[in-house]
C-alpha positions as CSV (number, residue, x, y, z in Angstrom):
1,M,43.4,106.7,110.9
2,S,45.6,108.4,113.8
3,F,46.8,105.3,117.4
4,F,43.8,106.7,119.0
5,E,41.0,107.2,116.7
6,S,41.9,103.3,116.3
7,M,42.4,103.1,119.9
8,N,38.7,104.9,120.2
9,I,36.3,102.2,117.9
10,L,38.4,99.0,119.6
11,S,36.7,101.0,123.1
12,S,33.8,101.7,122.0
13,G,33.9,98.4,120.3
14,M,34.6,96.1,123.6
15,S,32.8,98.6,124.7
16,A,29.3,97.5,123.3
17,E,30.5,93.7,123.3
18,R,30.5,94.7,127.4
19,I,27.1,95.6,126.9
20,R,25.8,92.5,124.5
21,I,27.5,90.1,127.2
22,N,25.9,91.8,130.7
23,T,22.2,91.2,128.7
24,T,23.0,87.8,127.9
25,T,23.8,87.0,131.3
26,S,20.7,88.6,132.1
27,N,18.7,86.4,129.9
28,M,20.7,83.6,131.4
29,A,19.9,84.6,134.2
30,N,15.7,85.0,134.3
31,A,15.1,82.2,131.9
32,Q,12.7,81.0,134.3
33,T,11.6,83.4,136.2
34,T,7.7,83.5,135.8
35,R,6.5,86.5,136.8
36,T,8.6,90.6,137.2
37,D,7.4,93.6,138.7
38,A,5.9,93.6,135.4
39,G,3.7,90.9,135.6
40,G,4.5,88.1,133.5
41,P,7.4,85.9,132.6
42,Y,10.6,87.7,131.6
43,K,10.8,88.0,128.6
44,R,14.0,88.3,127.0
45,R,16.5,91.4,126.3
46,D,19.0,92.7,122.9
47,P,20.7,95.6,122.9
48,V,21.1,97.5,119.5
49,F,24.3,98.6,117.7
50,L,24.4,100.9,115.6
51,A,25.3,99.9,112.2
52,A,28.2,102.3,109.8
53,A,25.9,103.2,106.6
54,L,27.9,102.8,103.4
55,D,28.2,105.4,101.3
56,S,28.3,105.2,97.5
57,G,31.8,107.9,96.8
58,G,34.1,104.3,96.7
59,F,35.8,102.3,98.1
60,G,38.0,104.7,100.7
61,S,34.9,106.6,101.2
62,Q,33.1,103.6,102.9
63,I,36.2,102.4,104.8
64,D,35.7,106.7,106.3
65,E,32.3,105.2,106.5
66,A,32.2,102.3,108.0
67,M,35.7,103.0,110.4
68,Q,33.5,104.6,113.0
69,T,32.6,104.1,116.7
70,V,30.4,101.9,117.9
71,N,27.5,102.9,119.7
72,V,24.8,100.8,121.3
73,T,21.0,102.5,121.1
74,N,19.1,100.7,123.3
75,V,18.1,97.8,124.4
76,E,14.7,96.7,123.5
77,V,12.1,93.8,124.6
78,D,11.4,90.7,122.9
79,Q,7.9,90.6,122.0
80,G,8.3,87.2,121.0
81,E,6.0,84.7,123.4
82,G,7.7,81.8,126.1
83,R,6.4,78.2,125.7
84,R,4.1,77.2,128.1
85,V,4.5,74.2,130.8
86,F,2.0,72.1,131.8
87,N,2.9,71.9,136.3
88,P,0.0,71.9,138.1
89,K,1.6,73.3,141.6
90,H,4.0,75.7,140.3
91,P,2.5,78.8,141.6
92,D,2.0,80.6,138.9
93,A,-0.2,78.0,137.1
94,D,-3.1,79.5,135.1
95,P,-6.3,77.5,135.9
96,E,-5.8,74.8,133.8
97,G,-2.2,73.7,135.3
98,Y,0.2,75.5,132.8
99,V,2.9,77.9,133.4
100,M,4.0,80.4,130.6
101,M,7.5,80.4,131.1
102,P,10.0,83.2,129.7
103,N,11.2,83.5,125.2
104,V,14.9,82.3,126.6
105,V,16.4,80.0,124.7
106,M,19.3,78.7,126.5
107,I,21.3,77.7,123.3
108,E,20.7,81.2,122.2
109,E,22.3,82.5,124.7
110,M,25.3,80.6,124.7
111,V,25.4,81.9,120.9
112,N,26.0,84.8,122.2
113,M,27.9,85.0,124.7
114,M,30.2,83.5,122.5
115,T,30.7,85.6,120.0
116,A,30.8,88.0,121.7
117,Q,32.8,86.7,124.5
118,K,34.8,86.2,120.8
119,N,34.2,89.7,119.3
120,Y,35.8,91.3,123.1
121,E,39.0,89.4,122.8
122,A,39.3,89.8,119.1
123,Q,39.4,93.7,119.4
124,I,42.0,93.0,122.0
125,T,44.4,91.3,120.2
126,A,43.5,93.9,117.8
127,M,44.6,96.7,120.7
128,H,47.8,94.8,121.3
129,H,48.4,95.5,117.3
130,V,48.0,99.3,117.4
131,V,50.0,99.4,120.8
132,G,52.0,97.5,118.8
133,M,52.8,99.5,116.2
134,A,52.9,103.0,117.9
135,E,56.0,101.2,120.1
136,K,56.9,101.3,116.7
137,A,57.1,104.1,114.7
138,L,57.9,106.0,118.0
139,G,61.3,104.2,117.6
140,I,61.7,104.9,114.4
141,G,62.9,108.0,115.8
142,R,65.4,107.0,118.6
């Protein structure tokens, strides 16, 4: 694998994690949004990463197959139901006084954010190591 292939893989992973961070941030910002343009409460979103399919051609071919770029194929809307909260004074309350809240669970979103951040940081560290190896390889020729 070349220096440029390594950098391409790492940068695509960083880009995918950036999309995950932005999506999670949007979910957290809309955790209390009870009315959207589509009608009803906000529905959380989740990015879908393209997973590399490993074949059975041996260990070497699996490594080659796994060493691909990371892609976000779609950002899906979670169709799960939110919770009903009794708040008869809320403008979006139904006749019984209940408000449908978004299906965002803040603890899950915080875990998603921390995981995405750690993955991003790990890719930056790996990128520094790849650059360091390339610099040492260039230094050998001097």
